[in-house]
C-alpha positions as CSV (number, residue, x, y, z in Angstrom):
1,X,-136.8,22.0,21.4
2,X,-136.4,25.6,21.2
3,X,-138.1,25.9,18.5
4,X,-141.0,24.2,19.1
5,X,-140.9,26.3,22.5
6,X,-140.5,29.5,20.3
7,X,-143.5,28.7,18.1
8,X,-145.5,28.1,21.7
9,X,-144.7,31.4,22.5
10,X,-145.4,32.9,19.6
11,X,-149.1,31.4,18.8
12,X,-150.1,32.5,22.3
13,X,-149.0,36.0,21.8
14,X,-151.1,36.0,18.3
15,X,-154.3,34.5,20.0
16,X,-153.9,37.4,22.7
17,X,-153.9,40.0,19.9
18,X,-157.1,38.6,18.2
19,X,-155.3,38.1,15.4
20,X,-156.4,34.5,15.1
21,X,-160.1,34.5,16.0
22,X,-162.4,37.9,16.3
23,X,-165.6,37.8,18.1
24,X,-169.3,38.8,17.2
25,X,-169.9,42.1,18.5
26,X,-173.6,43.5,18.9
27,X,-174.4,46.8,20.1
28,X,-177.8,48.5,21.1
29,X,-181.4,46.8,20.2
30,X,-181.7,44.4,17.8
31,X,-185.3,43.6,17.0
32,X,-187.1,41.0,14.8
33,X,-189.8,41.4,12.2
34,X,-192.0,40.3,14.7
35,X,-191.6,42.5,17.3
36,X,-191.8,45.2,15.0
37,X,-194.6,44.4,13.2
38,X,-196.4,44.1,16.5
39,X,-196.0,47.9,17.0
40,X,-199.8,50.0,15.6
41,X,-200.5,53.2,15.5
42,X,-202.3,54.7,18.6
43,X,-200.1,52.8,20.8
44,X,-199.0,54.9,23.9
45,X,-195.2,55.4,24.7
46,X,-195.9,53.0,27.9
47,X,-197.0,49.9,25.7
48,X,-194.2,50.9,23.0
49,X,-191.9,51.0,26.0
50,X,-193.2,47.2,26.9
51,X,-192.9,45.8,23.8
52,X,-189.3,47.3,22.4
53,X,-187.7,48.5,25.5
54,X,-185.8,51.5,26.0
55,X,-184.7,53.8,23.3
56,X,-181.1,54.4,22.6
57,X,-182.0,58.1,22.0
58,X,-184.7,60.4,22.9
59,X,-184.0,64.2,22.1
60,X,-183.8,66.7,24.8
61,X,-185.6,69.0,22.2
62,X,-188.2,66.4,20.8
63,X,-189.4,64.1,23.2
64,X,-192.0,62.6,20.6
65,X,-189.3,61.4,18.9
66,X,-187.4,57.9,19.6
67,X,-184.5,56.4,18.3
68,X,-183.1,52.8,18.4
69,X,-180.0,52.3,16.9
70,X,-178.1,49.0,16.7
71,X,-174.9,47.4,15.0
72,X,-173.7,44.6,14.5
73,X,-170.3,42.8,13.3
74,X,-169.8,39.0,13.0
75,X,-165.8,38.5,13.0
76,X,-164.1,40.4,10.9
77,X,-167.0,41.2,8.7
78,X,-168.5,44.8,8.0
79,X,-170.6,46.2,10.5
80,X,-174.1,46.5,9.8
81,X,-175.8,49.6,11.4
82,X,-180.0,50.3,11.4
83,X,-181.8,52.4,13.0
84,X,-185.1,52.6,13.5
85,X,-187.3,56.0,14.2
86,X,-190.7,56.3,16.6
87,X,-192.8,59.4,16.2
88,X,-195.5,60.1,18.6
89,X,-198.2,63.0,18.8
90,X,-200.2,63.3,22.3
91,X,-198.6,60.3,23.5
92,X,-199.7,58.0,20.6
93,X,-197.5,56.1,17.9
94,X,-198.3,57.6,14.8
95,X,-195.5,57.0,12.4
96,X,-192.6,54.0,12.2
97,X,-189.7,54.6,9.9
98,X,-186.5,53.1,9.5
99,X,-185.3,49.5,9.5
100,X,-183.8,46.7,11.9
101,X,-182.3,43.4,11.5
102,X,-184.9,40.8,10.0
103,X,-184.2,37.5,11.4
104,X,-182.0,35.6,9.3
105,X,-183.0,31.9,9.8
106,X,-179.9,30.6,7.8
107,X,-177.1,33.0,10.0
108,X,-179.2,32.0,13.2
109,X,-178.3,28.2,12.3
110,X,-175.0,28.7,11.6
111,X,-174.3,30.8,15.1
112,X,-176.2,27.9,16.9
113,X,-173.3,25.4,15.6
114,X,-170.9,27.3,16.3
115,X,-172.1,27.7,19.8
116,X,-173.3,24.2,20.3
117,X,-176.6,25.4,20.7
118,X,-179.9,23.5,19.9
119,X,-182.2,25.4,17.5
120,X,-185.9,25.3,16.8
121,X,-186.6,23.0,14.7
122,X,-189.1,25.2,12.4
123,X,-186.1,27.5,11.6
124,X,-183.9,24.5,10.2
125,X,-183.6,23.5,6.9
126,X,-186.0,20.9,5.7
127,X,-183.3,18.5,5.2
128,X,-181.8,18.8,8.3
129,X,-185.0,18.4,10.7
130,X,-186.1,15.4,12.6
131,X,-188.5,12.9,11.3
132,X,-191.6,14.0,11.6
133,X,-194.7,11.5,12.6
134,X,-192.6,8.8,14.2
135,X,-191.5,7.1,11.9
136,X,-190.9,6.7,7.7
137,X,-193.6,5.7,5.8
138,X,-193.8,3.0,3.6
139,X,-194.9,2.6,-0.4
140,X,-196.5,-0.1,-1.0
């Protein structure tokens, strides 16, 4: 009985230290391809703000450069970091450079399963999609 109690206490202590499970950590702005592709040269700062949200960094010395910095670490994996920089002239967007987190359908599905969430059919692999059209077609 003593050994079982000791084992349970050790497992509880290890669980509290994060040795058993490590949460995914996301910081900053994570953008999908569709959002970044919606940026067009000539957009005003206000329009960009509505699409992208507030930038992570606006330099007090160069107000015509906005930086969006983001990072994500999945469990105990390597931290991925991305930077997206927008340049303005006369309050109009002139250049977009950097990178972002493109939507990875496989990773999104894996995360959805992990948290037992439903995922849109168009993102699922074909073999996992529900039957379209109401029934199987017979060959005759």
